Residue, then its C-alpha position, 0 to 999 in steps of 0.5 A: m502757735q509760734g512765739y516770737k521776742f518782743g520788741g517793745t511796742l505793741d504796734q508788733f501784734n499780729i492782726y490775723n491773730e486774736t492771741a500771740h505768744v511773745c517773750v517779754g523781758g525773758k518771761d513767755k506772755l500771751m497777748i489777747s486782742p479782746i477786740f479782734h472781732w469788732t467791726d468799724a461799727d462796734v468799735w465806734n458804738f464803744i467810743r461814743g456809747n461810752d463818752i470816750e474822747y477821740c480825733r475829730l478828723y474822723d468827724e471830718g471823713y477821715t478813716r485813718i490817721g497818724c501821718i500827712f499824705c500816708p502811703f496806705a490813704s485812700t485817695k479820697t484821704k489824701q485829697m482831704d490832706r491836700v486841702r487841709y495841709p498845702g504848706f506840707e504838699r509844697a515841702i514834698k514837691r520841693s523834695i521831688q524836685v531836689l530828687i529830679d535835680t540831682v538823680g533824675y528821678g521821674r525821668r523815664y516819664s518826663m515828670t514834674a515834681d506836680q506830677i509825680f505829686d499827683w501820681y502818688i495821690s492817685n494811688k495809680s501805678l506809675a505806668e497807668f499814671a503815665g499813660t493817662l499823661r501821655q493820653g491828655e498830651i495827645e489830647f490836647n495836642t489834637s484839639q490845638n491842632s484841629q483849632v489852627 
């Protein structure tokens, strides 16, 4: 197994290997992950079985925590963030609007800050989301024309 220099954080641990050789303070160390093969159920059984405190967001349906509107989160989690943290959504949309105004962000698809944010939380590709927007406009225009 190839070793590497330890960068000071265990976040660098390779999730695909049960063990890793690292250099810590100029000395070779063997890092072992004793729960490498545990399932989510194993982890929760251990936590609850040992009465270990944990963040209550997990009880509310979150499966990962650490950042609001995390790019790695599921659409469901981003929707929960939307309800729980509306101020963050407004701040992100203001930032998107600055990008639209200053560098033309979203110009290719003529998207608004609201639409760009909706695309982000949808976890769809930009082309797929933009196609959905165009389809919605076509359906909207068609239904409007039929009422005239």
